[in-house]
N, C-alpha and C positions, 0 to 999 in steps of 0.2 A: 707781280703775279696776276691779280685781278684788278679791274678798274670799274668804276661806276660813272656813268654819264647819262645825260638826258637822251631819251630815245629819239631817233630821227625817223623821217618818213621811210627811207629805204631800209630794207632788211640787211642787217649786218651779219653775214655768215661767218666771217673770220674777224674776230675782234682782237685788237692789239694795242699795246701802249703807244705804238708809233703813230696812231691816228690823230685825234683831236688834241690830246695832251702835248704831242710833239709839235704840232702846228702852233699851238698857243705859246709853247716855249720859244719857238723860232720868232714869233711875232714880238714877244716880250724882249727877246735879245735885240731885235732891230730897234725897238723903242728906247732901250736903255742907252745911256751915254757910252761912248767907245771905251772909256777907261774902265767902266764896270764890266763890260764884255771881255776886255783883256784880262782883268783880274779873275773872272770866271774861268776863262780858258787856262790861265796859269794854274789856278787851283785844280782843275781837272788833270792837267799834266802832272802836277806834284802828287795828286792822289793816285794816279796811275803808277808813277814811279815807286811811291811808298807801298802800294798794294803789291806790286811785283816783287819788291824786295822782301816783304813779309812772306809772300808765297814761297820764294826761294829759301828763306830761312826756315820756314815751317817744314818744307820737304827735306832739306838737308838734316835738320835736327831730328826729325822722325827716323831718317835712315841711320843716323849715328846711334840713336837710342836703341833701335832694334838690333843693330850689329853688336852693340855692347851687351845687350841681354843674351845674345847667342854666345858671345865669348865667355861671359860670366857663368852661364849655365853649364858649359862643357869644358871650360878652360882650354878652348880650342887651340890656342897658340902653344900650349905646353904638352899636349898628348901626342902619342905616336901617330904616324901616318895611317896605319891600319885602324886605329881607333877613330881617327877623323872620318875615314871611309865608312866604318860601321855605324857612325852617328847618322849617316844618310840612310834612314830606315826605309824598308819596303821598296816601292817603285822609285823613290828618290835616288837610291843607290844604283838602280838600273840605268836611269837617265844620265847620271854623272859618269857612269862607266864608259859611255860613248865619247864624252869629252876627253876622258883619260886615254881612251883608245886612239882618238885622233891625234893627241899630242905625242903618243908613243910611236905612231907610225913614222917610218923613215922619211916620207914625203906626204904632202897634202893629197896628191893623186892616189897614192897607195891607201891613205886614210879613207878617202872617198870610196875607193874600190872595196875596202874592207867593210864599209857600211852597206854598200849596195849588194854585196855578195857575202852576207854574213852566215856562217854555219856554226857559230858558237852560242848564239842566243837560244836556238832551238835545235836540239840534237837531231841528226839525220835529216835535216832540212836546210836548204839555203834560202834565205829570205832577204828582201830589200828593206832594210831598216828605215830608210828615208821615205819609203812608201807606207810602211806599217805604222810608224810612230812619229810623233811630233818632236823631232830632235834637231831641227835646223838651227835652233838657238845654240845648241852645244857645238855644232859645226862652225857656226859664225864666230863663237867665242874662242874656239881653238885656233881659228885662222887669225883672229885679232891678237891673241896671246903670242903667236909665232911672229907676227908682223911688228908689234910694238916693242920698243926697247925697255921692257920691264922685267925680263926674265931673271936678271941679276938681283932685282930688288923685291920681287913678289913671286911667291910660290903659285903654281897653277891653281891650287884649291882656293887660295885667297883671292886670286883674280876672278874666280868663278863666283864665290859667295859675295864679294864686294860689288860685283855687277848686279846681283839680285837685290842686295840692300840698296844699291843706287837707284834701281827701278822703283823702290818704294818712295824715293823723293819725287819722281815723276808722278807716281800714283797720288800722293797727297797734294801735289801742286795742281793736278787735274781736278781733284775733288774741290779744292779751294777755288779754282777758276769757275767751275760750274756753278757753285754757290754764289759767287760774285756776279756772274752773268744774270742769274735769276733774280737777285735782290737789288743789284745796282750799287752795292757797297762791299768793300773787301773785308769789312768786319764779319760778314757772313762766312767768308772763306776762312778766316781765323777761327771762328767758332766751329766750323765743320772739321777743320784739321785737329782742333783740340778734342773734339768728341771722338774722332778716329783713334787718337792715341789713348785717351782715357778708357775707351771701350775696346782696347786692343785684343782682349780675349775673344771677342766676338767679331772683330773686323778683319783680322789677319792671323795667319799661323806661320808666317814666313820665318820667324826666328827658330822654329824647331822642325820645319819641313822645307829647307831652303830650295832644293832643286825641283819641287813639285811644279807641275805644268801651270797651275793657276797663278803661281807667283810670278811667272813670266807673262802670262796673258792679261791678268786683271788690270795692271797699270795701263795697258794699251786700250782696254775696254773703257776705262775711265776717261782717257783722252778722247775716244770716239764719242762718248756721251757728252763731253764738254763741247766738242766740235758740232755735234748734232744740235745741241742747245743753242749755240751761236748761229748755226745755219738757219734755224727755224725763226729767228728774229725777223720781223718785217723791215722793209725799206733798207735792206743791205745793198751796198754798191756791188756792181757786177764783179769787180776784182775781189771783194771780200767774199762773195758767194763762191767764186771759183777756188779761192784759197781754202775755204771751209770744206768744200767738196773733196779737194785733194787730201786734206787732213783726215776727213772721214774715211776715205778709201784706204789710205796708208795704214791708219790705226786699225781699221776693220781687217785688213789683210794680215797685219802682224799678229793681231789677236787670234785670227783663225789659224794661222800657221803654227802657233805655239801651244794650242790646247785642243785636245781631241773632243771636248764637249762644246766646241764653238757653235756647231750647228743648232744644238738645243737651246743655247743661250740666245742666239740671234733669232731663232724661231719665236721666242717670247717677245723679243723686240719687234719683230715683224707683225705679230698679232696685235700689239699695242698700236702700231702705226695704222694697221688696217681698221681698228676700232675708231680711232680718231679721224681718219680719213672718211670713213663711212658716215660719221656724225658731223662732217663738215667743220671740224675743229683744227684741221691742218690744211695748208695750201696743197691742192692736189698735185701740182707739178713737183713740189719739194718732196712729197711722199713718194712719188714715182722715182725720183732720183735716189732716194734711200733704198727702195726695193732693188733697183738696178745695181747699186753699189754693193749691196749684200751678196747678190748672185755673182757679180763680176769678181769680187774678192774671193769668194768660195771656189769659183772655177779656176782662178789663178793658183790658189793653194792646191787644188786637185791636180793641176798640171805639174806643179813642183813635187807633189807626192806621187808622181808617176801614175796619174789617173786612178787614185784610190777610189775603189767602188763604193765605199761607205759614204764618201762625200757626194758622189753622183746620185746615190739613192737616198739622200737626205730629204726629210720633210720640208726643210727650209726652201730648197730650190723648187720643189714641186708647188709649195704654197705661193711663193712670190710670183712664179710664172702664171699660176692660176689667177691670182689677183690681177695681174697686168692684162691677161687675156680677157677675163670677164669684164673688166672695166671698159675695154674697147668695145665689147658687144652691148653692154648695158649703159648707154650714154645718158639716158634721162633719169638717172638714179636720184638726183637731188631736186626733183620737181614734184609738185602736188601738195595736198594737205597732209595732216598728221597721219591719218590712217593709210593713205596711199604711200606715203614715205616709209612707214613701218612695214607695209606689205612688200614694197620693193626691196627694202633692206633685208628682210627675212629671206626673200627669194635670192638675193645677191649672196648672202651668207651661205645658203644651201648649195648654190651652184659652185661657189668657190671651194667649199669643203668637199663636195663630190668630185670635182675636177682634180683637187689636190690628191685625194685618195687614189683616183684612177691613174694619174701620172706617176705617183709614187709606186703603186703596185706594178704598173707596167715596167718601170725602170728596174725594180728589184727582180722581176722575173727575167727580164732581158739580161741582167748582169748576174743572175743566180746569187743574189746578195743575201747573206745570212749573218753578217758581222754584227748587226745591231739588234738581232732578234731577242737577245737576253734582256735588253733594256725594256722592250715592250712586254715581255713576260713578267719582268719585275713590276712594271707599272700596273699591269692587269691584276697581279696578286695584291699589290700594295693598296689599291683603291677598291678592293673587295669584289672584283669581278671573277670570283671563283678561287678556291684554294689550289695550290700547286705543290707537286712533289719534285718539281724541276730543281736540280741541284744548283744551277747557276743563279736562278731567281732567288732561291732561299738563301744563298750565300750573301746576296745583297740585303735581303729583307732582315737578316739577323744581325747585320752590322749596325751599330748605334749611329754611325754617320749618315746612314740612309733611312733612319727613322724620323719620326716627327720632331719638330723643334721643341726641346725641353722648356717647360714653363719657367725654370729659373733663369733662362735667358732674358726674359722680360724684367725680372727682378734686377739683374745686373744693368740692363739698359735704363731702368728707372732710377737707379742710384746716381747716374750722371745727369738726370733730367732729360735725357735724349728721347726716351719713349713717350714721356708726357708731352714734350714739345712736338714730337712727330704726330701724335694723335690730334693735338690742337690744330696744327697746320693742315693735316690731312682732312679733318672735318670741314674746315672753312673752304679749302680748295675744292674738295669733292662736291660741296653744296653749290659752289659757283659753276663747276663743270656740269652738274645736272641741270642747272638753270640754262646754261648756254646750249646744252644738247637739246633740251625741250624747245628752246626758241628756234634753233636751227631746223628742227624737224617740223615745227608747227607754224613758224612765222610770227609767233607772239610769245610774250614773256609768261612765265608761270604765274598763277594767282599769288598776289601779295607783293609782286615786284612790277606792277604796271607802270609805276611812275618813273622807273629807272631801268636801265639795261645792265645786267652784270656781264662783264667781259672776262675772258680767260685767254691770255696770250698763248700762241701755239707752243712756244718752248716750255711754258709752265704746264700746259696740258700734256705734253710729251713726258715730262718728268713725273707728273702725277700718275699716269698710266704705268710708267716704268716702275715706280716704287710699289704700286699696287700689285702688278703681275709678279715681280720678283719677291714681294712679300709673301704671296701665296706659295711660290716655289720654296722659299725658305721654311715656311710653316710645314710643308709636306715632306721636305727632305733637309735634315739638319746640315748636311755638308754644303748645301747651296746657300747657306746664310751669308757666306762671304761675298756673294753677289749682291745681297740686299743691304746688309748693315752699313757698308760705306756710303751707299746712296741714301740711306736713312739719315746719316749725318748731314749730307748735302741738302736734302729736302727740308729737314727740320730747321737747319740754320738759315737757309735762304728765306723760309717762310717767316721766321721770327724777325728778320731784317727787312721784310718786304713792306713798302708803303701801301701796297694794294690790300694786303691782309689786314693790317691795322686800320687802314682807311675804311674798308668794308665794315669791320666790326663797330667802329666808332659811328659810322653813318647809320647802321642798324639801331644802335643805342641812342641815336640823335645827340651825340656828343662830339661830332667831328669838328676839329679845327686843325689847320696844318701844323700848328705848334704841338698840339697833343699827339698827333700822329708821329712827328719827328721824335718827341720824347720817348714814346713807347718803342719806336723802331730801333733806337740806339741804346736806351737804358736797359731793356730786358736782356738783350744779348750780352751787354757788359756785365750785368749782375750775374748771369749764368757763368760767364768766363771767370769772374772773381770767385764764385762758389767752387768751380772746378779746381782753380788754383789752390784755394784754401783746403779743400777736401782731399785732393789726390796728389798734390806736389810732394808732401812728406813721404807718402807711400812709394812714389816713383823713385825718390832719392834712396829710400831703403832698398828698393828692388835693385837699383843699380849698384849698391854696395854689397849685395848678397852674392857670395862667391860659392860656386859648386864645381864639381868635376865629373867628367864622363867616367863611368865605371861599368864595364861589362866583360869581366875576365874570361868567362866561359866562351863567349863568341870570339874573343881575341885568340884564345887557345885553339879553337876549332880552325880559324883561318890560318893561323901559323902552322898547324899540323897539315892542313891541305896543301899549303905551299911547299912544305918540306918533304912530304911522304907520298904524294900522288903525282903521276905524270901530267904534263901540261895538256895532254889530249883527253884526260879522264872526263867522263860524263857523270854529272851529279843530279840526283832526284831528291825532292823534298818539298817543303811548303814554299809557296810563291814568294813570301816575304823574305825567308832566309836565303833562297837562291839568288835573289837580286844582290844581296851582300856577297855571296860566293862569287858571282860574276865580277863585281867591282874589285874585291880584295884579292882574288886569286886568278881571275881570267879563265877559269875552267868552263867547260861546256855545260849548258843546262838542258833539262828536259822541259821545263816550264818556267814561267815568270809572271810578274804582276800586271803586265799590260794586257788586259783581259778582252780587248776589242777585236777578237778573232775567233771564229767558231772552231777552227782546228785546234787552237791553243786551249780553248775551254774543254774540249774533249780530252786533250792530253792531261790537263790538270786533274780532271775527274779520275782519269786512269791512275795517275801517280798517287792521288789521295786515297786510293784503296789500301795503302799501307796503314791507314787509320781505321779501316773498316773490318768487318768480320768476314774475312776471305781466307781460303787455304793458302799455304805458302807457294804451292805450284802456280796458282792463278796470279798471285802478286808478282812472282818471279817472271812469269810470261808477259805480263803487262809492262813491267819495267824493262825487260830485255828487248821488247818490241820497240822501245824508244832509245835503245842503245845504252842503257844505264850501266855504269860501272860501280858506282857507289850510291847508297841511299842514306840520307840523314834523317833520323827520327828525333822528334822533340818531345820531351816530357810535358811541356806546357801545352802541347796540342793533344797528345795521347790521353792525358789526364786533365783535360781542360775544365776549369771551374769559372772562367770569366763570364761565359754566357749561361743563361738559364737552360733547363732541359728542353730539348726541341730545337735549340739554336747552337748547340755545341757542334763542332765540325763532325765529330763521330756520329751524332744524331742525324745530321743532314745526309750523311753517307748511308746510314742504316735505312732511313726512310726511302732514299732513292733506290736502294738495293732491295727494298721490300722486306726489311728485317725489323723486328721489335727493338725499340730503343732501350738503353740501359737505365736502371734506377726506377724508383717508384713513380707512378704516374700513368696516365691514360695512353693508349696506343690505338691507332685505327684498326678496326676489326679484321681487315684483310692482310695486315702485317703478320709475318710468321717468325718463329724463332730461327735464328741462324744456325746452320749446321757446323759452324767452326767458330773458335774463339777469336777475339780481336787480334789482328796480326801484330800491331805495335806492342802489345803486352806479351804475347806468346813468344815472339822471336827472342825476347830477352832471356827466356828460360833455357835457350840453347839446346832444345830437343833435337833428335836426329833429323826429322823431316825439315827442320829449319836450318840446322847446321850444315847440311849438304848443299844448300843453295845460298845461304847468307853467312858470311864470316865477320864477326865483330872485329874492327881494326882500330877503333877509337871510341872513348867514352869519357864524359865528365859529368858534372851534376845536372847538366841541361841537355846535352846532345849525345846520341849514340849513332856511330857511323858503321855501316855494314857494307862489305864488298861482295858483289854478286859473283857467283861461280860462272866461269866461262862456259862450261859444259855441264849439263845435267848428269 
């Protein structure tokens, strides 16, 4: 990570371990007898083989562990097919339904056509699902299942979930390799993998949300981070650089293709590169390559998604183009004294931001883009730039997943010593980064380090800014912690195994010797690994032996009734989460669904959700019939919701958006008025004449009430 060496006359703007230390190593190797050199090379090869084998084992064992937890939690192998499908909750069920649809199609061509001209996901509309959603992975997997000779031995659902759990092996292996690259020892990779597993609650949720987009995307994001870490190493051979660039491009492309939040994730990555490049802590040419690869991968995804306007209007493309343009115009950015450099950097930052906003607004106006406006409304309200009554923004604000990271997360991370180790490594590395940034800007070292120069390798600097930026993202939005916590494992493990971290501390304490540094570098990680085994191994064995079973008889009864008593062309309205299951289990047409990245769909959802608002039956009927609804499903868990506090219940959000006073004791805004009608979901159950003539109850159980809409008023 860091290195300390005597200052030389020339200014070192990009310091790396490949400089003096590497030259000294080469000189020593030349001076050593040939037998010693041969033994060293043999040891390196054996270490590489052993490290690779451990990486493979760690990945496979993690994959098997997570798959076993999924099986034990649901008894997936024993439950009925409809129960398996219901277990794919909310948007997971929607995505899996397209895999099922492709397999049920008479041919691949007809399957493709069904996705490109889909009229069952949104009633009275024909949409291109390949353009709207990130479902190419379902398409690819369905083609693979048809092509491979596994159909006699493996059910389609198992082929699907085993692929996802198999990707976890790649994920863990990529984290392992990144930590190995940063520290120089595969012991760091083993520690990172161990932390990933022991902190499973905070590092992954694949075992209970299998088809979720992030479970497809994050393994490839980890591969990209590993490839970027390798690419930023100094003195790479041209062939190694080209292979690294190809790996970065392919992993960035697949990551972008499989997750709709790709542009926001890569924007943070680009901001980190911009900061390091501006402070002269990365090679400028390599930073340029990374900017270009991000844009190229995103544009290729845009082409595959039939020129999805949300991608073209992304902040990432505008920002990267702005950086490349301004850098061409402002060529003398890295000259002058400290004050001149700071002034130039401030101007550079201002110009880049202004150009980014200009290009982004220009693109959105040209494309009439409104798909991502709910994200910015949510961010504006979340960070205190004014309260909002916008239904879509409040729907996000009231979800726990989009709230602040709970403090008990740090308690869990501390139980495994991960958080303590991360803070330790972060403090040492951040101090080195500040010293390097000061030196690069001023041409001299900070006070107190005149006798030596602190260095920070480019790949370490990148991983430092990565963990800082994604840490802030996780703190602000709990759902995004899964982007941060796996890298937390990598950064902490690599720091504890780093000779530069321990060497710097020992030199500061005037206790440095190579032997002491080696003892600390290997003994501390080993002790942590032993403590993890002692503390968590019995619990993991108990967890693997604990057997549970999926049980949701009310939803199963509802799906069976829909399949048996409604026509295949029937249109269903209800909550987004339930309708995703209806689409998967019954194939019926929906009015709305959980993939919320479309302004038209958001308007549909708000209209359908008036079934839980205080609206007269005639208005609710008109809204539902305008979407072609034949049946509407009411859920007691939504109508009488108690999960959220007052002000965040779905009925409260609808009341406020409609200008009505909320139910129950508590304050209301002074301009809100009493509604002129009772709540629809409660009143329709009384079967009064105004409701009975428009809505006929055709099914009910303890959880669900299904009403058929009259064809004519």
